[in-house]
N, C-alpha and C positions, 0 to 999 in steps of 0.2 A: 408379569410388572404389575404391581396394583393402577391403577386409572385413577384412583384416588389419592391424593396429596396431601401437603399443608399446603402448597402453590394453589390447589386447584381451590382449598376452601378461604383462601384469601382472597382470590383473583373471582370466584362463585361462578355462577352459571348466567348471571346475565348481570355483567357487568357494566357498571357507567362511569362516565366523566374522563377522566385523564386516563384510567385502568383501560376504561372498552378501549380507548384509542390506540397506546400503547399494545394493547393485544392483539386487536384487527392487524394495526401495522407487523406485529412480527407474525400472524397467523399467515398474511399473505406471503410474506418471505418465505415461510417455512413449508406452506405449500407448494409452492414453485419447484423445491426440490424433492417432495414427495411423489408428485406426478413426473418426473422425471424415470420413476422407478427404480431408482438404485436404493437400497438398505440405507441408512446414515444414521451417523453416531454425531450427537451434537456436544460441542464445546462452547459454554458461555464463557467468556472474560471478564471477572469478576474485579474489579480495582477494591469496591469494597466504597466508591462512589455512589450516589443517588445513582445517574445514569444507568452503569452496570447493574444494581440493585433490583432496578424498575423492570430490566431486559432480562434478569434471571428469575423473577415471579415469574414474569409473564410467558416466558420461552420453558419452563419447568412445568406449570399448567399444563399446557400446550402437547409438552412430548408426552408428559405421564398422562395423558387422555386418548394421544396418539401412538405408546405403546413404544416409542422411540427412545432411546439411552440417552440418558444428558447429565452431563458433569459442570460441576463450575469451578472454574480453575482462577486461582489468586496469584501471581507470575510477582515473587519476591525480586528485587534489586538488591537487596540488602547495602543500600544507600545510606537509609534513614536509619537512628536506632529503634523507633517505635514499628516498623514495620514486621517484625513477627508477632508483635500485639497485635496489630492491623490482620495479617495472616490467618490469626487464629482465630479473631471477629467473624474475618471471611467463611473459612473453615466450617464455624457453627453455622452460620446462616447459613450458608449453603446445601447443609447436612437438613437442617429442620425443616427449609422447605420442598425439600424430597429430592435432591438432587447429587449425585455422588460428587462428594468436597474432593480437592487435590489442591497442595501447595507445590510450584514451582519453583526451581531457582535461577533465574536468568544468567547468562553467564558475558556481565559486563565486561571481563578480558578481552574478550574476541572481538568487541566493537571500540576501536581506538579513535577514529576519525569522526570529525564532527563535533556537536557541543552536546549538554550531557541529555537533552529530549532527543535527539536525535539517535544518540547511542543506545539509550533504554528501550525507545522505540524499536530499533531493530534488534535487541537482546529479548524481548516482551515475545516480538513476532515467531522468535528461532525458537523460544521456550513453549508458546502456543500449539508451534507446528509438531513439535514433537510429541509433545503429549497428545494433540488432537490423532495421531499417527499410530501410539501406543493403544488410546481407548478405542480408537476404531478395529483394532487387531482384538482385544479384548472382548467388543462387543460381536465380534464374529461378522465384520463386513470389511469392505477394502472402499470405504468415503467417510470422508467425515466432515461436518459444516461447524466452522466456529464463528461464532455471533461474538459481534463487537457494538457496544452500547454508544457510537459515534450520534451524536445529535444532528439539527440544524443549526444550531448554535454554532458547534465545532467547526462543520462546514463553513459556515459565515468567518470563522478568524482562519481558518487555514485559505480561504482566497484572497482574504485581506495578507496575510504572509506572505504570499506568491505574488500578488500584484509591488507588493513592495520591492520585491525579488526581479520584477520586471520580465514577466514569467510569458509563455505564451499559452495557447488555448490547451496543450496538454496538460500542463500543469494548474493551471485555472478549474480545469474539470474536477481539482481536487479529490476527495475524497469517492471511492466507487462504490454502488450500493451492492456488489457483486464482484468478486476476482475467485480466480482459477487458479490453482498447481496442485504438482503431485510432488509425494513423497514417501519413499519407500514405499512404490506398489500401491500406494493409498492416495485416493482424487480426493482433494479439499477443497472445500469451497469457504470462500470468507463472506461473510453476510453480515450486513447493517441495516438493521431494521426498522432502526428510530431515526433513519437520516432525514426522513420528512416531519420528524416530530419537534419539538420543542422543549429546551432543557429545563423551562419550568414546568411542563407535565409531568417530568420524572421528577422531579421535587415532589410536586402533589400526589407522585402515588405512594412514595414512600413514606410521606407523613398520614394519606388514607389507609397505609394499611401496617402501619407502626413498625416500620422497617428504619432499625438506627446505622447510618450511615457514616461511612468514615471521611474527614475533610484531610483531603491533603494540601500540604502546606506550599506546597512546590506549587501548583494552582494560584498561588498569592501574589502580587506583584513586589510583596514583602518578605516573601519565601525565602529557605536557606539555598536554593539553587538558584545562579545568575549568569547572565552571560560573561563571556570571555572579555567584555571589558568593564564587568561589575554591574552593568545595569539589570533592570529585572526581565526575566525572560520574554523574551518577545510573543509569545502565547500568552501569556498572562496579561503583558502590556495591552495586546490586544482587545483583551475579554475585559480590563477592568477601565481602559480608558480610553482607545480609540474608538472602538465603537459605539462607547455611550455618547462620547463626543460627536459621532457622525450623525446619531441621530438626533441630538440637538440640531447639529445646524440645518439639516434635512426637514425636521418635523417629520422624521417618520422610521418608525423601526425596516432598517437597513438588513437585516437580516435574511425574512424569505427574498428579498431581492438579490441579495450575493449569493444564496443557495440555488437560486432559479438560474441564473447566469452559471452557474459552474456545469447543470444540468446540460445546457444550450451547449454550450462549449465542450463537453463531453461528447454529445453526439456528432459534433460538426470534426473534431477530434477523431472519432472512431472511424470517421467515410473519409479523412485524406491519411490516415494513417493505413487503411484499407489498399485506398490507393496508389500509395507508396511499395506498400509490400508487394504489390501485382508488376510496378514498373521496375523494382528494383532490381531484377536480373537481366533486363534490357539494357540498362545502364553500367552496373558493375558486376564484375568476374572476378575472380580468386585466379591468380598464376595456376597454369596446371604442375601436378605434381605435390601441390599443396592445399590438398581437399578435404586427408584427412578431418571426418570431426565437425567438419561444417554444417551437417544438417541440423547435430544435437544441438549446436554452438548456436545458429539459427531459431531454432525454437524457445531457446533460454532468453534470447533478445525477443524475440516478438514477447513473453510473458513480460520482461521488462517493461516495453512499451506499454502495456497494458496496466501499470503500475504495482505489478508485483511483484513481490520479494520473495524468492524460493529460498527459505532458512536452510529446508533441509540440503538442497544441492550447494548453499555457502558452504557449509559448515558440517555435514554428516560423516563423509569421509575425506580429509583433508590430505592424504596419499594419493588418492584417487586427484583430486585436483589439481597437483603437483606436476603428476601423470600430465593432464590434458595440457595446463598452461607450457610443460618443455616439449607436446610436442607441437605445442602452435608456435613458435619461435622463429621467427623469419618470415612467417608467412605475409604476402602481399597483397592488394588488390587493385585490377585498374578499372578506373572511372572516363567512360565516355564522355566528353566535356562535350562535345556538340547534343549527344542525345540528352544529355543532362539539361544542358540550355533551354531544351523545347520544352521544357518541364515550369509548369507555376510554381513561381516560390515557393509558397507552403507545400506542395508534393516535392520539390527539391529539396527542402533543406532537410524534411522526412526522411528522405532517402541517403542524405549524407549523416542524418543522425543514425540512423541503423547502420550506416558504416562503419562509423565510428567505436559505436557500442560493441560490434565486431570488432576491431582491431582492438579494444583497450581490455575483451573482457569483465569490463565492470562498466554496464551504461551509465549506472549513477556518477560518473566522473565526468561526466561530457556535459557541457551546457552549451546555451543557445552562443556563446561566444567562441566557444570552438568550431560550432556549426558555419556560423556565419564567416570566421574568418577562412575555415574549408571553401563555401559558397565562392566567396568574392576570388577567393584562386583558381575555382574551377573554371571559373565564368571569363577572369579576364588575367588571369598570373602569365608572365613574361615565360617562355624556356627557361629554367635552369631555377627558378622557385621555390623555396625550400620553405616549412614550417614542421616546428615540432605540432603534435597531437597528442592527447592522453594515448600512453602504451605506443607508441613509434613516431613518426611521420612521416610529410608526405612532399610531394614534389611534382614541378608539372615539366613533363617534355612533347615534343614535336615527334611524330613518326613517320611524316610526307613531307614533300616538299613545300606543301603550304603551311602558311601560317598558322592558317584555323582547325589544321590538323594535329589537336592536343589532345591528349590524353594527363588525367591523374593519375598516379602511382601513391597509395599509401600502404605505409609497411610498418609492420608491428617488430619492435624492438624489445629487449631484456629491460 
């Protein structure tokens, strides 16, 4: 592969300003992958907006200089009539800068729950995972790195949206710089190299390098997509109304502080989740005779707790998924309420969240309301108390002569 590319010509040997900042940020992230010693193929998710186009150019420059296979992928959701023209535009730009161009379709029908933004995001991740797996195999490696162009501004918007839902530390840590998963024997790393960079810089890079970007109307408060109540999409409203209002009220740009809070909460959450993981088996045991599949399922739960979405596991083999689900029916877990009560509340609730994620087989369906309800029942529920939980039900029972000898039985049902 030739080291010289159109991207390298655009970036130049000594970039300055916004181009330099984005290039250095992307270099640091990719260098960490290279230092791990496993050859990787790189996929850049390119929507056609300024964030992803700026990332495409600096990433292609680095990959071509370092002889790393790099592809730029546009995911077509087939929701807007103009998406096919945008796909062709992105394809041409990707090809012109020296990356391998690709257009893949998002299977929106596979995701029917949630609002339009959430459904599109899930379908997009699924499409990127599938292409990255294919690209790694074509490149003769067992590892792929997917680069996403989220900026500090996107991170701040995510924190605001989750604050409005009353989220805890795990959710408020928002988007992670790096996530890991596996699909079809390919180790996949998700990277967000621009998470410390501002949106104004990605726009400046596109202007400096004369890159024509696509304006997505769904990013506007008056765009064609609406929330279920007919109002503007929440992220668009936060971007155009809430954050500017907050800046006017505080007299300072709130975006860096919100992103910094996400970083600090992420560190706290990682520590607390690790503690909960270590203590889980001391408090929870699965009933005898129903342990098949536990190990692999627990691994899936650990991935979900890190905020990952294993799109390959979700949709690559529906028959296999149905088989696993049928084997898990009727399983139940026993929680030692005394040991659980000895844990600090943040760790105790993480243990229960982990349990409910296993019971439901769908960690995304478990909310803080479910966890707190189960927590209250475990601490003070009377014998015979029963509640429904995602994927099953839970009840309190006494197993000895003393009132304090209580345990929680959580059972999965069809």
